[in-house]
C-alpha positions in Angstrom: 90.2 132.8 67.1 91.4 135.3 69.7 88.3 137.4 69.3 86.0 134.4 69.7 87.7 133.4 73.0 87.4 137.1 74.1 83.7 137.1 73.3 83.1 133.8 75.1 85.0 135.1 78.2 82.8 138.2 78.1 79.7 136.0 78.1 81.1 133.9 81.0 81.9 136.8 83.3 78.7 138.6 82.5 76.8 135.9 84.5 78.0 136.5 88.0 76.5 133.3 89.3 79.0 131.2 87.4 82.0 133.1 88.9 80.4 132.9 92.4 79.8 129.2 91.9 83.5 128.6 91.0 84.6 130.6 94.0 82.3 128.4 96.1 83.9 125.3 94.6 87.3 126.6 95.6 86.1 127.4 99.1 84.4 124.0 99.6 87.5 122.2 98.4 89.7 124.1 100.9 87.3 124.1 103.8 86.5 120.4 103.6 90.1 119.4 103.1 91.4 121.5 106.0 88.4 120.3 108.2 89.3 116.7 107.5 92.9 117.4 108.4 91.9 119.1 111.6 89.9 116.1 112.7 92.8 113.7 112.1 94.8 113.4 115.3 97.8 111.2 116.1 96.9 108.0 118.1 100.4 107.3 119.3 99.8 108.8 122.7 102.5 110.2 125.0 103.0 113.7 126.3 103.2 115.3 122.9 100.6 113.0 121.3 102.9 112.8 118.2 104.0 109.7 116.3 107.8 109.3 116.2 109.1 110.7 112.9 109.9 108.1 110.3 113.5 107.9 109.2 114.3 109.3 105.7 116.4 107.5 103.1 119.2 109.1 101.1 116.7 110.6 98.6 114.3 111.9 101.3 111.8 109.0 101.0 110.2 107.9 104.3 111.6 104.4 105.1 111.2 101.4 107.3 114.6 100.5 108.6 114.3 97.8 111.2 116.3 94.6 111.1 118.8 92.5 112.9 122.4 93.1 111.8 125.7 91.3 112.7 128.5 93.6 111.3 132.1 94.7 111.4 133.9 97.8 110.1 135.3 97.9 106.6 137.5 100.6 105.2 137.9 101.0 101.4 137.3 98.1 99.0 136.4 94.7 100.2 133.8 91.9 100.1 131.8 89.4 102.1 130.9 85.9 101.0 128.6 83.6 102.9 126.5 80.5 102.6 122.9 81.0 103.6 122.4 77.5 105.0 118.7 77.8 105.9 116.0 80.4 106.3 112.9 79.7 108.4 110.1 81.9 109.8 107.1 82.3 112.0 103.8 84.1 111.3 101.2 85.1 113.8 97.6 84.2 112.8 94.3 85.7 114.0 93.6 84.3 117.5 91.0 81.5 117.3 90.5 81.9 121.0 90.7 85.5 122.4 94.0 86.0 124.3 95.5 82.7 123.0 98.4 83.3 120.7 98.3 81.4 117.4 101.5 81.0 115.4 102.4 79.0 112.4 105.8 78.2 110.8 106.6 79.7 107.4 108.1 82.8 105.8 106.2 85.8 104.7 106.7 86.6 100.9 109.2 89.5 101.6 111.1 87.9 104.4 114.8 88.8 103.9 118.2 87.4 104.9 121.6 87.9 103.4 124.6 90.2 103.3 124.6 94.0 103.6 127.0 96.9 103.4 125.7 100.0 105.1 127.3 103.4 105.6 126.4 103.3 109.4 123.9 101.7 111.7 121.8 104.9 111.7 118.3 104.4 110.4 117.9 105.6 106.9 121.7 105.4 106.1 122.7 104.3 102.6 123.2 100.6 102.0 123.2 97.8 99.5 122.1 94.2 100.4 122.1 90.9 98.5 119.4 88.7 99.9 117.2 85.6 99.7 113.5 86.3 100.2 110.5 84.2 101.2 108.9 83.8 97.8 110.6 86.4 95.5 113.9 84.7 95.0 117.3 86.4 95.3 117.3 90.2 95.2 119.8 93.0 95.2 118.3 96.1 96.9 119.9 99.4 97.8 118.9 102.8 99.3 115.4 101.4 100.1 113.7 102.3 96.8 115.7 100.2 94.4 115.1 96.5 93.8 116.8 94.2 91.3 115.8 90.6 90.7 118.3 87.7 90.7 117.4 84.0 90.4 114.1 82.6 91.6 115.9 80.2 94.0 114.3 79.7 97.4 116.6 78.8 100.3 115.9 75.6 102.3 118.2 73.4 104.4 118.4 71.0 101.4 119.1 73.9 99.0 121.3 76.6 100.5 122.5 79.6 98.6 125.8 81.3 98.4 125.9 85.1 98.4 128.7 87.5 97.7 128.8 91.3 97.9 131.9 93.1 96.5 132.8 96.8 97.0 135.0 98.5 94.4 135.1 102.2 95.0 131.6 103.5 95.0 130.2 100.4 93.2 128.8 97.3 94.8 128.3 94.1 92.9 126.2 91.2 94.0 126.8 87.5 93.0 125.0 84.3 93.8 125.8 80.7 93.5 124.3 77.3 94.2 127.6 75.6 95.1 130.1 78.4 96.0 132.2 77.6 92.9 130.1 78.8 89.9 129.0 82.4 90.4 126.3 84.4 88.6 126.4 88.2 88.7 123.1 89.8 89.9 123.9 93.5 89.3 126.3 96.3 90.0 124.8 99.3 91.9 126.0 102.7 93.2 124.4 103.6 96.5 124.3 107.4 97.1 125.9 107.9 100.5 128.7 105.4 101.2 131.8 106.8 102.7 135.2 105.2 102.9 134.4 103.5 106.2 131.3 101.4 106.3 129.7 98.5 108.2 129.6 95.1 106.5 127.9 91.9 107.7 124.8 89.6 107.8 121.2 90.6 108.3 117.7 89.3 108.7 114.3 91.0 108.5 110.6 90.0 108.3 107.8 92.5 107.4 104.4 91.9 109.0 102.2 89.1 108.0 99.6 90.7 105.7 96.2 89.1 105.4 93.4 90.4 103.1 89.8 89.3 103.6 86.6 90.2 101.9 84.6 92.9 103.5 80.9 92.6 104.2 80.0 95.2 101.6 82.2 93.9 98.9 85.6 95.6 99.5 88.5 94.2 101.5 89.9 94.4 105.0 93.6 94.0 105.6 95.3 93.0 108.8 99.0 92.9 109.6 100.4 90.7 112.3 103.8 89.8 113.7 106.3 87.7 111.8 110.0 86.8 112.1 112.8 85.3 110.0 115.7 83.1 111.3 118.7 82.7 109.0 121.6 80.4 109.5 124.9 81.5 107.8 128.2 79.6 107.6 131.4 79.7 105.5 131.6 83.5 106.2 134.5 85.1 104.4 135.7 88.7 104.5 138.2 90.4 102.3 139.6 93.9 102.7 140.6 96.1 105.6 138.2 95.1 108.4 138.6 96.0 112.1 137.0 95.1 115.4 135.0 92.1 116.5 131.6 91.2 115.2 128.8 93.3 116.7 125.1 92.8 116.9 122.7 95.7 116.3 118.9 95.6 116.5 118.5 98.5 114.0 115.4 100.5 114.6 114.3 98.6 117.7 111.6 100.5 119.7 111.0 100.4 123.4 107.8 99.4 125.3 106.6 101.8 128.0 108.3 99.6 130.6 111.6 99.9 128.8 111.7 96.4 127.1 112.3 96.1 123.4 109.2 95.8 121.2 109.5 92.7 119.1 113.3 92.2 119.5 115.5 90.4 117.1 118.5 88.3 118.2 121.8 86.8 117.0 124.4 84.3 118.1 127.5 82.8 116.6 129.8 80.0 117.4 132.4 77.9 115.5 131.8 79.8 112.3 128.0 79.5 112.3 125.9 82.6 112.6 122.2 82.5 113.5 120.3 85.7 113.0 116.6 86.3 113.8 115.0 89.5 112.5 111.7 91.3 112.4 110.8 94.5 110.6 111.7 95.6 107.1 114.3 97.5 105.0 112.1 99.3 102.4 110.1 102.5 101.7 107.5 103.1 104.4 103.8 103.7 103.9 103.3 104.3 107.6 102.0 107.8 107.5 99.4 110.1 105.7 99.8 111.0 102.1 99.3 114.7 101.5 96.6 114.1 98.9 94.3 112.8 101.7 93.6 116.5 102.4 91.7 116.8 99.0 88.6 115.2 100.4 86.5 118.2 99.2 87.6 117.8 95.6 84.6 115.6 94.5 82.2 118.2 95.7 84.2 120.9 94.0 84.1 118.9 90.8 80.3 118.6 91.0 80.0 122.4 91.2 82.5 122.7 88.3 80.3 120.4 86.2 77.2 122.5 87.1 78.9 125.7 85.9 80.4 124.1 82.7 77.1 122.5 81.7 75.2 125.6 82.5 77.6 127.7 80.3 76.6 125.5 77.4 72.9 125.0 78.0 72.2 128.7 78.8 72.7 129.6 75.2 70.0 127.1 74.1 67.7 128.2 76.9 68.0 131.9 76.0 68.3 131.5 72.3 71.8 133.2 72.4 73.2 130.3 70.4 71.7 131.8 67.2 73.6 135.0 67.7 76.8 133.0 68.5 76.6 130.9 65.3 75.6 133.9 63.2 78.7 135.7 64.3 80.8 132.6 63.7 79.2 130.1 61.3 82.1 127.7 61.7 80.6 125.8 64.5 83.8 123.9 65.4 85.6 127.2 66.1 82.7 128.5 68.3 82.7 125.2 70.3 86.5 125.3 70.6 86.4 128.9 71.9 83.7 128.0 74.5 85.7 125.0 75.6 88.9 127.0 75.9 87.2 129.5 78.2 85.6 126.7 80.3 88.9 124.9 80.6 90.9 128.1 81.5 88.6 129.3 84.3 88.3 125.7 85.7 92.0 125.3 85.7 92.6 128.6 87.5 90.0 127.6 90.1 91.6 124.2 90.6 95.0 125.7 90.8 93.9 128.0 93.7 91.9 125.3 95.5 94.6 122.7 95.4 97.5 125.1 95.9 95.9 126.3 99.1 94.5 123.0 100.4 97.7 120.9 100.2 100.1 123.0 102.2 97.5 124.2 104.7 96.1 120.7 105.2 99.6 119.2 105.6 100.5 121.9 108.2 97.3 121.1 110.2 98.1 117.3 110.0 101.6 117.8 111.3 100.3 120.2 114.0 98.0 117.3 115.2 101.0 115.0 115.6 100.6 113.1 112.3 103.4 112.0 110.1 102.9 113.3 106.5 104.8 111.2 104.0 107.2 113.3 102.0 106.6 113.3 98.3 109.3 115.6 96.9 109.1 119.0 95.2 108.4 117.7 91.7 105.6 115.5 93.0 104.1 118.4 94.9 104.1 120.4 91.7 102.5 117.5 89.8 99.8 117.2 92.4 98.8 120.9 92.1 99.1 121.3 88.4 97.8 117.8 87.5 94.8 118.1 89.8 94.0 121.5 88.3 94.2 119.9 84.9 91.8 117.2 86.1 89.4 120.0 87.1 89.8 121.6 83.7 89.2 118.3 81.8 86.1 117.6 83.9 84.8 121.1 83.0 85.4 120.5 79.3 83.6 117.1 79.6 80.6 118.8 81.4 80.5 121.6 78.8 80.5 119.1 75.9 77.7 117.1 77.6 75.7 120.3 77.9 76.1 121.0 74.2 75.3 117.4 73.3 72.2 117.0 75.5 71.0 120.6 75.7 69.6 120.0 79.1 71.5 121.1 82.1 70.1 118.6 84.6 70.9 115.6 82.3 74.4 116.9 81.5 75.1 117.5 85.2 73.8 114.0 86.2 75.8 112.3 83.4 79.0 114.2 84.2 78.7 113.4 87.9 78.0 109.7 87.1 81.1 109.5 84.8 83.7 111.3 86.9 82.7 111.4 90.6 80.6 108.3 91.2 83.2 105.8 90.0 85.9 107.4 92.2 83.6 107.3 95.2 82.7 103.7 94.6 86.3 102.6 94.0 87.7 104.2 97.2 84.9 103.5 99.7 85.2 99.7 100.0 81.7 98.9 98.7 82.8 96.9 95.6 85.5 94.2 95.2 89.1 95.4 94.7 89.2 94.1 91.1 86.1 96.0 90.1 87.5 99.1 91.8 90.7 98.9 89.8 88.8 98.5 86.5 86.5 101.5 87.3 89.7 103.6 87.7 91.1 102.3 84.4 88.1 102.6 82.1 86.1 105.6 83.3 87.0 109.3 83.3 87.7 108.9 87.1 91.0 107.4 86.0 92.3 110.9 86.1 92.3 110.9 89.9 95.5 108.9 89.6 97.3 112.2 89.2 96.8 112.7 92.9 98.9 109.6 94.0 102.0 111.1 95.6 103.6 107.9 97.0 104.9 105.5 94.3 104.0 101.8 94.2 107.0 99.7 95.2 106.9 96.0 94.4 109.1 95.2 97.5 106.8 96.8 100.0 104.4 94.6 101.9 101.1 96.4 101.5 97.6 96.0 99.9 97.9 98.5 97.2 94.3 99.3 96.3 92.3 102.5 95.5 90.8 102.4 98.9 94.3 103.0 100.3 95.1 105.7 97.7 96.9 103.5 95.1 95.6 103.7 91.6 95.9 101.0 88.8 97.3 103.5 86.2 100.4 105.8 86.5 99.5 109.4 87.3 99.8 110.9 83.8 98.3 107.8 82.1 95.2 108.1 84.3 94.9 111.8 83.4 95.2 110.9 79.7 92.2 108.6 80.0 90.1 111.5 81.3 91.5 113.7 78.5 90.4 111.0 76.0 86.8 111.1 77.4 86.8 114.9 77.2 88.0 114.8 73.6 85.4 112.2 72.7 82.6 114.2 74.3 83.8 117.3 72.4 83.8 115.4 69.1 80.3 114.1 69.7 79.1 117.6 70.6 80.6 119.0 67.4 78.9 116.3 65.3 75.6 117.0 67.0 76.1 120.8 66.6 76.7 120.5 62.9 73.8 118.2 62.3 71.0 120.1 63.9 69.6 123.6 63.8 70.6 126.1 66.5 
């Protein structure tokens, strides 16, 4: 087998045009990606024209940490028990009349109110919180990325909910109750960065009011407007070594140009009743640019790769060289495997260079333009480079198999482009409904583009997670497996055709 691969490699490099074309694919991918990054400037304004850096959570994830917090100091073990007596909210709607504010009563789905233990009031600091939500029941969340479901209870004035958060060493355990007597354990968690002395108290938050409408061309348009949550707590009980009076902090509050607080929260307490109004969220943040956005030139690079791969197959039929190939190796499966191996190897190498250059250079240009690039982590960065190179290799194998199967370069190129690139372009350009876009990226070879998603999908994040925004319906490696399945099927059909017909 080794000599067959060597022979096919000799054939490939003997045609300089193929190597030049792959170099052009690399150059196009890099140039278009860096050019797109260079044209993307921060819109935050100010002297530096740079958006404020997002806070990072304990694991380096970019986070949204903005909420109202009434808290005291706790040293060592302890607990907080409260009754969440009511939870109400307000949501801003699109203005029916320009300039006239329209607000309705109601909680957004991920409105949050409950008890929290946080290592400090610094944004991004480690925490655990037991909370009631707008429509997702009781949850125990910690360190931003972790979310554990409790009961499905919804808090109203007629149906309050008791919440308890207990610290024992590094462990925090959440309990809930309908009557304050019979308690149900939600979970025990171990936040990463809690010291001996922490802040413990009551909080409220309310992510923006997300509205999704149908776009004129068939996709969707999302808008996010202001919302707030007001929680009333009573029967507040603390255990452990606490110190100081209750304090109020508007965590993460930002200032308007004139110095006033942008969308401030509030809190007041009297005679054992605490009323806390909060805005914002405590969750991973999507407010930035994912690094894979720099790979805008990849579809064009894939088209060139398909042209080269299909041409490598059809050239043998056009020149009659296939007769010599099969005479030297009558076992047609081995001959096809050798050609496919060479095709995959050169495409993988080209993809590795293209992506390995584009991602860091593009990210550097984005940051230089004042943009915030969402951190993905070292392992994810490696997956982006290696996985995308594998996508290029699988696309090349598919193109080569189509060339063997159809024997006509133009037909093979057109079909390869239609199978891999067109579904991705349709799904991410807001020209078809979201549901159709998701199915395209589940059922076609374009599913492999999921390998490029660097930011995980979190259920507790208020966002419209669709392909248009860079979120794919399949996990990264599962999506790539779909592409691999199509490449394997095309190879099998090519082998069957090769064995049934004359050279």
